[in-house]
C-alpha positions in Angstrom: 0.0 0.0 0.0 2.8 2.4 0.9 4.6 1.8 -2.4 1.4 2.3 -4.3 0.8 5.6 -2.5 4.3 6.8 -3.3 3.9 5.8 -7.0 0.6 7.7 -7.3 2.3 10.8 -5.7 5.2 10.6 -8.2 2.8 10.2 -11.1 0.7 13.2 -10.0 3.8 15.3 -9.6 4.9 14.4 -13.2 1.4 15.2 -14.5 1.5 18.5 -12.6 4.8 19.4 -14.1 3.6 18.6 -17.6 0.4 20.6 -17.1 2.2 23.5 -15.5 4.7 23.9 -18.3 2.2 23.1 -21.0 -0.6 25.3 -19.6 -3.1 22.6 -20.7 -5.1 21.7 -17.7 -5.6 25.0 -15.9 -6.7 24.8 -12.2 -7.2 21.0 -12.2 -3.5 20.4 -12.4 -2.9 22.2 -9.1 -5.4 20.0 -7.4 -3.4 17.0 -8.6 -0.3 18.7 -7.1 -2.0 19.1 -3.7 -3.0 15.5 -3.7 0.5 14.4 -4.5 2.0 16.6 -1.8 -0.4 15.2 0.8 0.4 11.7 -0.2 4.2 12.3 0.2 3.6 14.0 3.6 1.5 11.1 4.8 4.3 8.7 3.7 7.0 10.7 5.6 4.8 11.0 8.7 4.2 7.3 8.8 8.0 6.8 8.7 8.2 4.9 5.4 10.4 7.4 3.7 
């Protein structure tokens, strides 16, 4: 479960970067970034970093 959460966070950050530099997705891409950051923070708090 932890590896899956980390994988999803990394994928969301990649999509955010693509959207941010491509200006394609607008505000939705920032929501994806927030979700990715929350996932990473949860992983660090749980001590699985």
